[in-house]
LUMTI-91638 format. One record per residue (C-alpha): x, y, z; residue in one letter. Coordinates in Angstrom, 2 decimals, decimal comma. Last residue first. Layout:
<rs>
<r><u>X</u><v>Y</v><w>Z</w><type>A</type></r>
...
</rs>
This chain:
<rs>
<r><u>11,66</u><v>24,08</v><w>-3,09</w><type>E</type></r>
<r><u>8,24</u><v>23,06</v><w>-1,15</w><type>Q</type></r>
<r><u>7,09</u><v>19,67</v><w>-2,73</w><type>R</type></r>
<r><u>3,56</u><v>19,07</v><w>-3,39</w><type>K</type></r>
<r><u>1,35</u><v>16,84</v><w>-1,21</w><type>P</type></r>
<r><u>0,84</u><v>13,81</v><w>-3,41</w><type>A</type></r>
<r><u>-2,62</u><v>13,76</v><w>-5,09</w><type>R</type></r>
<r><u>-5,52</u><v>11,07</v><w>-4,66</w><type>L</type></r>
<r><u>-7,47</u><v>9,35</v><w>-7,28</w><type>G</type></r>
<r><u>-7,24</u><v>6,36</v><w>-5,59</w><type>T</type></r>
<r><u>-5,29</u><v>4,33</v><w>-8,06</w><type>L</type></r>
<r><u>-2,64</u><v>6,88</v><w>-8,55</w><type>R</type></r>
<r><u>-2,00</u><v>7,59</v><w>-5,25</w><type>L</type></r>
<r><u>-2,23</u><v>4,34</v><w>-4,18</w><type>D</type></r>
<r><u>0,35</u><v>3,18</v><w>-6,81</w><type>L</type></r>
<r><u>3,15</u><v>5,42</v><w>-5,14</w><type>F</type></r>
<r><u>2,34</u><v>3,55</v><w>-1,89</w><type>G</type></r>
<r><u>2,60</u><v>0,07</v><w>-3,39</w><type>S</type></r>
<r><u>6,25</u><v>1,62</v><w>-4,62</w><type>V</type></r>
<r><u>7,04</u><v>2,75</v><w>-0,99</w><type>Q</type></r>
<r><u>5,58</u><v>-0,60</v><w>1,00</w><type>T</type></r>
<r><u>7,37</u><v>-2,71</v><w>-1,10</w><type>A</type></r>
<r><u>10,76</u><v>-1,05</v><w>-0,33</w><type>T</type></r>
<r><u>10,29</u><v>-0,33</v><w>3,44</w><type>P</type></r>
<r><u>12,18</u><v>-2,49</v><w>3,67</w><type>P</type></r>
<r><u>14,99</u><v>-3,78</v><w>2,34</w><type>D</type></r>
<r><u>15,63</u><v>-5,32</v><w>-0,97</w><type>L</type></r>
<r><u>14,49</u><v>-7,70</v><w>-2,51</w><type>N</type></r>
<r><u>11,09</u><v>-7,05</v><w>-3,31</w><type>S</type></r>
<r><u>7,45</u><v>-7,93</v><w>-3,40</w><type>L</type></r>
<r><u>4,96</u><v>-5,96</v><w>-4,69</w><type>V</type></r>
<r><u>0,65</u><v>-7,09</v><w>-4,89</w><type>A</type></r>
<r><u>-1,25</u><v>-4,17</v><w>-5,91</w><type>V</type></r>
<r><u>-5,34</u><v>-5,48</v><w>-6,17</w><type>V</type></r>
<r><u>-7,80</u><v>-3,37</v><w>-8,19</w><type>Y</type></r>
<r><u>-11,57</u><v>-4,47</v><w>-7,43</w><type>G</type></r>
<r><u>-12,45</u><v>-0,68</v><w>-7,58</w><type>T</type></r>
<r><u>-14,23</u><v>-0,47</v><w>-4,09</w><type>K</type></r>
<r><u>-12,65</u><v>-3,98</v><w>-2,53</w><type>P</type></r>
<r><u>-9,28</u><v>-2,74</v><w>-3,49</w><type>Y</type></r>
<r><u>-6,92</u><v>-4,80</v><w>-2,26</w><type>I</type></r>
<r><u>-2,87</u><v>-3,69</v><w>-1,29</w><type>R</type></r>
<r><u>-0,40</u><v>-6,67</v><w>-0,47</w><type>L</type></r>
<r><u>3,07</u><v>-5,29</v><w>0,34</w><type>D</type></r>
<r><u>6,49</u><v>-6,98</v><w>0,76</w><type>G</type></r>
<r><u>9,86</u><v>-7,02</v><w>1,80</w><type>S</type></r>
<r><u>13,33</u><v>-8,54</v><w>1,05</w><type>M</type></r>
<r><u>17,08</u><v>-8,20</v><w>1,69</w><type>G</type></r>
<r><u>16,37</u><v>-7,39</v><w>5,36</w><type>P</type></r>
<r><u>13,41</u><v>-8,56</v><w>7,47</w><type>A</type></r>
<r><u>9,36</u><v>-7,80</v><w>5,31</w><type>G</type></r>
<r><u>6,15</u><v>-7,16</v><w>6,31</w><type>G</type></r>
<r><u>2,89</u><v>-5,54</v><w>4,73</w><type>A</type></r>
<r><u>-0,78</u><v>-6,10</v><w>5,01</w><type>H</type></r>
<r><u>-4,11</u><v>-5,41</v><w>2,84</w><type>G</type></r>
<r><u>-7,38</u><v>-3,17</v><w>3,00</w><type>V</type></r>
<r><u>-7,38</u><v>-0,22</v><w>0,70</w><type>A</type></r>
<r><u>-9,08</u><v>2,93</v><w>-0,14</w><type>G</type></r>
<r><u>-12,32</u><v>3,90</v><w>-0,43</w><type>S</type></r>
<r><u>-15,57</u><v>3,01</v><w>1,73</w><type>G</type></r>
<r><u>-15,84</u><v>6,35</v><w>3,65</w><type>N</type></r>
<r><u>-12,24</u><v>5,86</v><w>4,51</w><type>K</type></r>
<r><u>-10,69</u><v>2,92</v><w>3,96</w><type>R</type></r>
<r><u>-6,94</u><v>1,42</v><w>5,43</w><type>G</type></r>
<r><u>-7,77</u><v>-1,12</v><w>6,98</w><type>D</type></r>
<r><u>-4,71</u><v>-3,27</v><w>7,57</w><type>E</type></r>
<r><u>-4,48</u><v>-7,42</v><w>7,71</w><type>F</type></r>
<r><u>-2,95</u><v>-9,55</v><w>10,17</w><type>G</type></r>
<r><u>-5,96</u><v>-10,64</v><w>12,31</w><type>Y</type></r>
<r><u>-7,68</u><v>-6,88</v><w>12,21</w><type>A</type></r>
<r><u>-5,84</u><v>-3,74</v><w>12,40</w><type>Y</type></r>
<r><u>-6,46</u><v>-0,64</v><w>12,23</w><type>M</type></r>
</rs>
Protein backbone atom coordinates (compact mmCIF):
# COMPACT_ATOMS: atom_id res chain seq x y z
CA UNK A 1 0.00 0.00 0.00
CA UNK A 2 1.33 3.46 -0.89
CA UNK A 3 0.78 6.65 1.08
CA UNK A 4 2.53 9.83 -0.09
CA UNK A 5 5.25 7.81 -1.79
CA UNK A 6 5.94 5.54 1.19
CA UNK A 7 5.09 1.87 0.96
CA UNK A 8 3.53 0.28 4.03
CA UNK A 9 4.49 -3.40 4.14
CA UNK A 10 3.50 -4.03 7.76
CA UNK A 11 1.32 -6.98 8.74
CA UNK A 12 -0.03 -7.19 12.29
CA UNK A 13 2.33 -4.40 13.31
CA UNK A 14 5.47 -6.17 12.09
CA UNK A 15 7.36 -5.28 8.94
CA UNK A 16 8.59 -2.09 7.39
CA UNK A 17 7.58 1.15 5.75
CA UNK A 18 9.79 2.82 3.20
CA UNK A 19 10.45 3.80 -0.37
CA UNK A 20 12.50 2.42 -3.25
CA UNK A 21 13.43 3.61 -6.70
CA UNK A 22 16.11 3.96 -9.28
CA UNK A 23 17.14 4.52 -12.85
CA UNK A 24 19.72 2.94 -15.15
CA UNK A 25 22.98 2.83 -13.20
CA UNK A 26 21.56 3.59 -9.74
CA UNK A 27 19.05 2.26 -7.26
CA UNK A 28 18.07 2.85 -3.65
CA UNK A 29 15.81 1.42 -1.00
CA UNK A 30 14.84 2.69 2.45
CA UNK A 31 13.07 0.45 4.96
CA UNK A 32 12.07 1.57 8.45
CA UNK A 33 10.98 -1.04 11.00
CA UNK A 34 8.94 0.94 13.58
CA UNK A 35 8.42 -1.98 15.94
CA UNK A 36 12.12 -2.83 16.33
CA UNK A 37 13.72 0.54 15.55
CA UNK A 38 15.85 -0.81 12.71
CA UNK A 39 16.47 1.37 9.65
CA UNK A 40 17.96 -0.05 6.45
CA UNK A 41 19.20 2.31 3.73
CA UNK A 42 20.72 0.70 0.63
CA UNK A 43 22.29 2.76 -2.15
CA UNK A 44 23.72 1.11 -5.25
CA UNK A 45 25.55 2.14 -8.39
CA UNK A 46 23.87 -0.71 -10.25
CA UNK A 47 20.58 -0.91 -12.13
CA UNK A 48 17.35 -1.65 -10.26
CA UNK A 49 16.36 -3.87 -8.53
CA UNK A 50 19.81 -4.29 -6.92
CA UNK A 51 19.12 -2.20 -3.79
CA UNK A 52 15.72 -3.84 -3.29
CA UNK A 53 17.29 -7.30 -3.49
CA UNK A 54 19.85 -6.40 -0.82
CA UNK A 55 17.25 -4.92 1.53
CA UNK A 56 15.00 -7.93 0.90
CA UNK A 57 17.85 -10.20 1.98
CA UNK A 58 18.20 -8.17 5.20
CA UNK A 59 14.42 -8.05 5.70
CA UNK A 60 14.27 -11.83 6.03
CA UNK A 61 16.82 -11.67 8.82
CA UNK A 62 15.42 -8.64 10.65
CA UNK A 63 11.84 -9.90 10.73
CA UNK A 64 12.73 -13.48 11.65
CA UNK A 65 10.99 -14.87 8.60
CA UNK A 66 12.52 -17.62 6.53
CA UNK A 67 12.94 -17.60 2.78
CA UNK A 68 11.19 -20.39 0.91
CA UNK A 69 13.43 -23.42 0.40
CA UNK A 70 14.74 -23.94 -3.10
CA UNK A 71 13.77 -27.11 -4.88
CA UNK A 72 16.68 -28.83 -6.58
